[in-house]
BADODREN-702860 format. One line per 3 residues: number of its first residue (from 1); for each residue x, y, z of C-alpha. Coordinates in nm, 4 decimals, m for minus. Layout:
N
NUM	X/Y/Z | ... .
This chain:
267
1	m3.8060/6.9590/m2.1915 | m4.0290/6.7111/m2.0075 | m4.1784/6.7693/m1.6649 .
4	m3.8706/6.7657/m1.4460 | m3.6196/7.0222/m1.3354 | m3.5245/7.3394/m1.5204 .
7	m3.2638/7.4778/m1.7576 | m3.0051/7.7429/m1.6874 | m2.7081/7.9315/m1.8320 .
10	m2.4517/8.1466/m1.6565 | m2.4561/8.4274/m1.9148 | m2.1660/8.6178/m1.7586 .
13	m1.9711/8.5888/m1.4355 | m1.6796/8.8085/m1.3311 | m1.5880/9.1423/m1.1794 .
16	m1.6884/9.3117/m1.5097 | m2.0482/9.1975/m1.4949 | m2.2802/8.9148/m1.3830 .
19	m2.6008/8.7625/m1.5141 | m2.7687/8.4222/m1.4717 | m3.0571/8.2831/m1.6789 .
22	m3.3044/8.0144/m1.5708 | m3.6174/7.8745/m1.7342 | m3.8938/7.6265/m1.6656 .
25	m4.1841/7.5373/m1.8893 | m4.3775/7.8279/m1.7384 | m4.1200/8.0974/m1.6474 .
28	m3.8043/8.2632/m1.7849 | m3.6052/8.4487/m1.5217 | m3.2803/8.6506/m1.5138 .
31	m3.0826/8.7048/m1.1961 | m2.8847/9.0300/m1.2152 | m2.8092/9.2217/m1.5341 .
34	m2.4607/9.3633/m1.4620 | m2.3744/9.4392/m1.8268 | m2.5286/9.6680/m2.0855 .
37	m2.8713/9.5845/m2.2191 | m2.7101/9.5260/m2.5571 | m2.4579/9.2791/m2.4151 .
40	m2.7231/9.0920/m2.2143 | m2.9307/9.0642/m2.5378 | m2.6321/8.9175/m2.7240 .
43	m2.5544/8.6729/m2.4400 | m2.9155/8.5550/m2.4410 | m2.8922/8.5127/m2.8198 .
46	m2.5949/8.2783/m2.7621 | m2.8368/8.0317/m2.5972 | m3.1239/8.1064/m2.8381 .
49	m3.3259/8.3252/m2.6022 | m3.4591/8.6853/m2.6187 | m3.5021/8.9535/m2.3507 .
52	m3.8659/9.0113/m2.4545 | m3.9484/8.6601/m2.3334 | m3.8237/8.7241/m1.9752 .
55	m4.0873/8.7217/m1.7028 | m3.8718/8.8741/m1.4303 | m3.5274/8.9954/m1.3197 .
58	m3.4181/8.9177/m0.9664 | m3.1539/9.1448/m0.8117 | m2.8915/9.0222/m0.5637 .
61	m2.7522/9.3640/m0.4589 | m2.6926/9.7148/m0.5921 | m2.3291/9.6972/m0.7124 .
64	m2.2956/9.8036/m1.0748 | m2.1544/9.4674/m1.1939 | m2.4967/9.3237/m1.1008 .
67	m2.7420/9.5990/m1.1996 | m2.5813/9.7901/m1.4895 | m2.8434/9.6903/m1.7515 .
70	m3.1503/9.6515/m1.5318 | m3.3048/9.9919/m1.5946 | m3.2639/9.9720/m1.9735 .
73	m3.4107/9.6208/m1.9914 | m3.6988/9.7093/m1.7577 | m3.7959/10.0128/m1.9622 .
76	m3.7576/9.8425/m2.2994 | m3.9264/9.5086/m2.2273 | m4.1503/9.5756/m1.9279 .
79	m4.0655/9.2675/m1.7199 | m4.1090/9.2540/m1.3419 | m3.8065/9.3456/m1.1271 .
82	m3.7619/9.1912/m0.7788 | m3.5291/9.3095/m0.5010 | m3.5547/9.3581/m0.1257 .
85	m3.6553/9.6958/0.0198 | m3.3029/9.8018/0.1178 | m3.1650/9.7105/m0.2270 .
88	m3.4382/9.9099/m0.4011 | m3.3444/10.2114/m0.1933 | m2.9745/10.1620/m0.2666 .
91	m3.0484/10.1336/m0.6420 | m3.2271/10.4712/m0.6468 | m3.0470/10.6921/m0.8936 .
94	m2.8454/10.4034/m1.0396 | m3.1080/10.2380/m1.2615 | m3.3170/10.5317/m1.3738 .
97	m3.6960/10.5294/m1.3627 | m3.8697/10.1951/m1.3390 | m4.2486/10.1901/m1.3549 .
100	m4.4130/10.1314/m1.0176 | m4.6062/9.8286/m1.1416 | m4.2761/9.6623/m1.2417 .
103	m4.1190/9.7047/m0.8986 | m4.1668/9.4131/m0.6595 | m4.0286/9.3254/m0.3182 .
106	m3.8500/8.9951/m0.2587 | m3.7390/9.0049/0.1050 | m3.4465/8.8238/0.2593 .
109	m3.5072/8.4725/0.3936 | m3.8317/8.3979/0.2178 | m3.9343/8.1525/m0.0542 .
112	m4.1420/8.2880/m0.3445 | m4.3196/8.0836/m0.6084 | m4.2918/8.1876/m0.9714 .
115	m4.5256/7.9641/m1.1712 | m4.3781/7.6158/m1.1332 | m4.0543/7.7322/m0.9672 .
118	m3.9795/7.8007/m0.6004 | m3.7013/8.0512/m0.5217 | m3.5514/8.0891/m0.1759 .
121	m3.3510/8.4009/m0.0862 | m3.0698/8.3983/0.1698 | m2.8353/8.6623/0.3039 .
124	m2.4590/8.6849/0.2429 | m2.1772/8.8876/0.3972 | m2.0911/9.1616/0.1477 .
127	m2.0494/9.5417/0.1576 | m2.3900/9.6184/0.0106 | m2.7180/9.7388/0.1640 .
130	m2.8804/9.3961/0.2035 | m2.7219/9.1432/m0.0351 | m2.9094/8.8226/m0.0962 .
133	m2.8624/8.5242/m0.3283 | m3.0963/8.2501/m0.4348 | m3.1716/7.8776/m0.4383 .
136	m3.3968/7.7650/m0.7255 | m3.6125/7.4567/m0.6670 | m3.8399/7.2535/m0.8887 .
139	m3.9345/6.8824/m0.9029 | m3.6906/6.7932/m0.6249 | m3.4016/6.9568/m0.8161 .
142	m3.2193/7.2681/m0.6976 | m2.9484/7.5101/m0.8046 | m2.7715/7.7571/m0.5759 .
145	m2.6121/8.0902/m0.6690 | m2.3556/8.2010/m0.4109 | m2.1064/8.4766/m0.4988 .
148	m2.0215/8.8173/m0.3505 | m1.9640/8.7096/0.0064 | m1.6613/8.7490/0.2360 .
151	m1.7176/8.4176/0.4077 | m1.9601/8.1273/0.4238 | m2.0806/8.0521/0.7772 .
154	m2.1787/7.6970/0.8817 | m2.5348/7.8226/0.8973 | m2.5223/7.9393/0.5338 .
157	m2.3516/7.6158/0.4258 | m2.6462/7.4367/0.5831 | m2.9034/7.6505/0.3997 .
160	m2.7448/7.5769/0.0607 | m2.6406/7.2165/0.1200 | m2.6855/6.9266/m0.1228 .
163	m2.8018/7.1187/m0.4284 | m2.7803/6.9519/m0.7714 | m2.5720/7.2445/m0.8979 .
166	m2.3782/7.5437/m0.7625 | m2.2386/7.8694/m0.8886 | m1.9753/7.9436/m0.6228 .
169	m1.7418/8.2407/m0.5948 | m1.3724/8.1950/m0.6712 | m1.2909/8.5637/m0.6823 .
172	m0.9179/8.5907/m0.6161 | m0.5926/8.4239/m0.5327 | m0.4717/8.5827/m0.2069 .
175	m0.1056/8.6050/m0.3120 | m0.1875/8.7604/m0.6525 | m0.4152/9.0122/m0.4795 .
178	m0.1593/9.1025/m0.2139 | 0.1165/9.1504/m0.4745 | m0.1070/9.3386/m0.7184 .
181	m0.1579/9.7061/m0.7988 | m0.4822/9.7620/m0.6060 | m0.4738/10.0213/m0.3313 .
184	m0.4265/9.8925/0.0239 | m0.7860/9.9966/0.1110 | m0.9307/9.8064/m0.1815 .
187	m0.7230/9.4961/m0.0980 | m0.8488/9.5143/0.2591 | m1.2078/9.5404/0.1394 .
190	m1.1786/9.2342/m0.0886 | m1.0026/9.0287/0.1833 | m1.2487/9.1284/0.4566 .
193	m1.5518/8.9358/0.5851 | m1.7657/9.1651/0.3683 | m1.5569/9.1197/0.0535 .
196	m1.5178/8.8228/m0.1772 | m1.4241/8.4555/m0.1428 | m1.0716/8.3572/m0.2447 .
199	m1.0160/8.0311/m0.4323 | m0.9453/7.8313/m0.1158 | m1.2489/7.9696/0.0711 .
202	m1.4767/7.8937/m0.2251 | m1.3475/7.5350/m0.2244 | m1.3938/7.5091/0.1542 .
205	m1.7552/7.6310/0.1188 | m1.8187/7.3584/m0.1393 | m1.6653/7.0904/0.0809 .
208	m1.9095/7.1865/0.3573 | m2.2127/7.2230/0.1285 | m2.2142/6.9670/m0.1493 .
211	m2.3941/6.6359/m0.1105 | m2.4730/6.3147/m0.2897 | m2.7143/6.4980/m0.5223 .
214	m2.4474/6.7433/m0.6404 | m2.3476/6.7004/m1.0063 | m2.2138/7.0387/m1.1207 .
217	m2.0028/7.3118/m0.9595 | m1.9364/7.6331/m1.1544 | m1.6617/7.8721/m1.0495 .
220	m1.7842/8.2320/m1.0664 | m1.7005/8.5971/m1.0206 | m1.3283/8.5565/m1.0990 .
223	m1.1306/8.8779/m1.0812 | m0.9499/8.9675/m1.4061 | m0.6674/9.1309/m1.2094 .
226	m0.6348/8.8983/m0.9113 | m0.6986/8.5489/m1.0364 | m0.6186/8.3025/m1.3142 .
229	m0.8902/8.0688/m1.4406 | m0.6635/7.7640/m1.4388 | m0.5421/7.8401/m1.0851 .
232	m0.8975/7.8783/m0.9547 | m1.0006/7.5506/m1.1206 | m0.6974/7.3625/m0.9921 .
235	m0.7440/7.4908/m0.6353 | m1.1096/7.3779/m0.6296 | m1.0339/7.0359/m0.7783 .
238	m0.7341/6.9734/m0.5535 | m0.9132/7.0721/m0.2332 | m1.2164/6.8586/m0.3172 .
241	m0.9892/6.5639/m0.3976 | m0.7957/6.6093/m0.0698 | m1.1311/6.5953/0.1149 .
244	m1.1943/6.2543/m0.0497 | m1.4883/6.3869/m0.2560 | m1.5624/6.2350/m0.5964 .
247	m1.4530/6.5277/m0.8099 | m1.4552/6.4291/m1.1782 | m1.6540/6.1131/m1.0904 .
250	m1.9624/6.1972/m0.8855 | m1.9643/6.5629/m0.9989 | m1.7784/6.7950/m1.2362 .
253	m1.6198/7.1389/m1.1901 | m1.6804/7.3960/m1.4686 | m1.5434/7.7375/m1.5468 .
256	m1.7531/8.0443/m1.6341 | m1.6643/8.3461/m1.8468 | m1.7111/8.7218/m1.8083 .
259	m1.8294/8.7493/m2.1716 | m1.9517/8.4139/m2.3001 | m2.2613/8.2219/m2.1863 .
262	m2.2294/7.8666/m2.0617 | m2.4404/7.6207/m2.2659 | m2.8103/7.5979/m2.1749 .
265	m2.8082/7.3001/m1.9345 | m3.0906/7.0899/m1.7869 | m3.0708/6.9954/m1.4219 .
């Protein structure tokens, strides 16, 4: 692997479950485990990795599509689990018993060092207790995870700017959502400032955040009911092109899947 950067795979991304894997020469880390322990194990196997080798799981927030398998994995393999205080409280009763020595606090707005990797947490606008996502940094390389937010403020765009890679939310197409079968209350929640980014808003966030270092943009957390992969991709590419950004030349746009891992990639 050499001395630079790190490797990652988006194991699963979508409303049915989310999990992100990242490794350096010293650490193997999972962010969220929103599928069954068995499914996470099979997704890791797709990239030639095993849950028993994980050093830690970082939690973004307490919704089940992000924590479903955390308790099982923690009990079976004994890795450290990190979340902020409010998220730990909100997870009570949802993840079963996790041994005290495995429970760690990772507060909002701080940078923690895990071996040779620095991880910065930042807040997002979502209807959870205290949702936070992460920027991973090593050897002057960085990758940003940013899903599950109703909007991206200019301040947040500044915090995450000019990363080498992004996982950005493209949750729904507004027209499909409005015309769909969801209840009015649920539609309102998704469309609100504490909901999820639509395709256009995800693209707008990227236009304000990406920089000359950026090489890869992954579209994440697509709704099965309220989006179409091709539409999300086209919206992102078209808006970036209209903003005169070098989409397809300076950087590439990639899709993710709710049930298949992206290839293990070095950044």
